[in-house]
C-alpha positions as CSV (number, residue, x, y, z in Angstrom):
1,M,-168.5,93.5,40.6
2,K,-165.7,91.2,40.3
3,S,-166.1,88.3,37.8
4,P,-166.6,85.0,39.6
5,D,-162.8,83.9,39.0
6,L,-161.6,87.1,40.7
7,Q,-164.1,86.9,43.7
8,R,-162.9,83.2,44.4
9,L,-158.8,84.1,43.6
10,A,-159.9,86.6,46.4
11,H,-160.5,83.8,48.8
12,I,-157.8,81.9,48.1
13,R,-155.8,84.5,48.6
14,D,-157.4,85.0,52.0
15,Y,-157.0,81.1,53.2
16,C,-153.4,81.8,51.7
17,L,-152.9,84.5,53.9
18,E,-154.2,82.6,57.0
19,I,-152.0,79.9,56.4
20,E,-149.0,82.5,56.5
21,K,-150.6,83.9,59.6
22,T,-150.9,80.3,61.1
23,I,-146.7,79.5,60.4
24,N,-146.1,83.0,61.5
25,R,-147.8,82.4,65.0
26,Y,-146.6,78.8,65.6
27,G,-142.9,78.6,64.1
28,R,-141.2,77.8,60.7
29,S,-140.4,74.8,61.5
30,F,-141.4,71.7,60.2
31,D,-140.7,70.2,64.2
32,A,-143.1,73.0,65.3
33,F,-145.4,71.6,62.9
34,D,-145.3,68.1,63.2
35,Q,-145.5,68.1,66.9
36,D,-148.9,70.4,67.0
37,A,-152.1,69.0,66.2
38,D,-153.8,72.3,66.2
39,Y,-151.3,73.8,64.0
40,Q,-151.6,70.8,61.4
41,R,-155.5,70.9,61.8
42,S,-155.1,74.8,60.6
43,V,-152.8,74.8,57.8
44,S,-154.7,71.8,56.3
45,F,-158.1,73.1,56.6
46,S,-156.6,75.7,54.7
47,I,-154.9,73.9,51.8
48,L,-158.8,72.3,51.7
49,Q,-160.3,75.4,51.4
50,I,-158.1,76.6,48.8
51,G,-158.3,73.3,46.8
52,E,-162.3,73.7,47.1
53,L,-162.2,77.2,46.0
54,S,-159.8,76.5,42.9
55,G,-162.2,73.9,41.7
56,G,-164.9,76.2,41.1
57,L,-162.7,78.3,39.2
58,S,-163.8,78.4,35.2
59,P,-162.3,76.1,32.8
60,E,-161.3,79.3,30.9
61,F,-159.4,80.7,33.5
62,R,-157.9,77.5,34.3
63,A,-156.6,76.7,31.1
64,K,-155.4,80.3,30.4
65,T,-153.3,80.2,33.8
66,A,-152.1,76.4,33.7
67,D,-148.9,77.6,32.4
68,R,-148.3,79.2,36.3
69,I,-150.6,77.4,38.7
70,Q,-151.4,73.6,38.7
71,W,-155.0,74.0,39.3
72,G,-155.4,69.9,39.1
73,P,-153.1,69.1,41.8
74,M,-154.5,71.8,43.8
75,K,-157.6,70.1,43.8
76,G,-156.1,66.6,44.2
77,M,-154.3,68.0,47.6
78,R,-158.1,68.7,48.4
79,N,-158.9,65.2,48.1
80,L,-156.1,63.9,50.2
81,V,-156.8,65.9,52.8
82,A,-160.3,65.8,53.2
83,H,-160.3,62.2,52.4
84,N,-157.4,60.7,54.2
85,Y,-156.7,63.2,56.7
86,G,-155.8,60.5,59.3
87,S,-152.8,59.3,57.1
88,M,-152.3,62.2,55.5
89,S,-148.5,63.2,54.9
90,R,-147.5,65.6,57.4
91,E,-144.2,66.3,55.2
92,I,-146.3,66.8,52.2
93,I,-148.7,69.1,53.9
94,W,-146.1,71.5,55.3
95,E,-143.8,71.6,51.7
96,T,-147.2,72.8,50.3
97,A,-147.5,75.1,53.1
98,V,-143.8,76.8,52.9
99,T,-143.2,76.3,49.0
100,D,-146.2,76.4,47.0
101,I,-148.7,78.5,49.0
102,P,-146.1,81.4,49.0
103,V,-146.5,81.6,44.8
104,L,-150.0,80.4,45.1
105,L,-150.4,83.7,47.0
106,A,-148.4,86.2,44.6
107,F,-150.5,85.0,41.5
108,C,-153.6,86.0,43.5
109,E,-152.5,89.2,44.8
110,E,-151.0,90.0,40.9
111,Q,-154.5,89.1,39.2
112,L,-156.2,90.6,41.7
113,R,-154.2,93.2,41.3
114,E,-154.7,93.7,37.3
115,E,-158.2,93.4,37.4
116,P,-159.5,94.7,40.2
117,D,-162.8,95.9,39.3
118,K,-163.8,93.0,36.3
């Protein structure tokens, strides 16, 4: 049985993969993202879910990995998407999707590989 933190990381990884799949489906350009509300909602929802899941990671895990992942801003991004969706900057969402999500995905995969059965 995996620890609760690793279970959450597996779900975070899955949402990162959803974002990657969505970007591959709709196109790797901000213009495509900016012009398609479905594209925006899909990516935004996954970012919201990642932020929600990250807030449930144990304080010990977040502290242990804080030098690699900024957990606080991730939860903050969730709050921005959830509460300011209509006015949320599409540029920020896009930048998060193409810059931060691949780093988070690699981190999750590394953590899950290192401790597959804990």
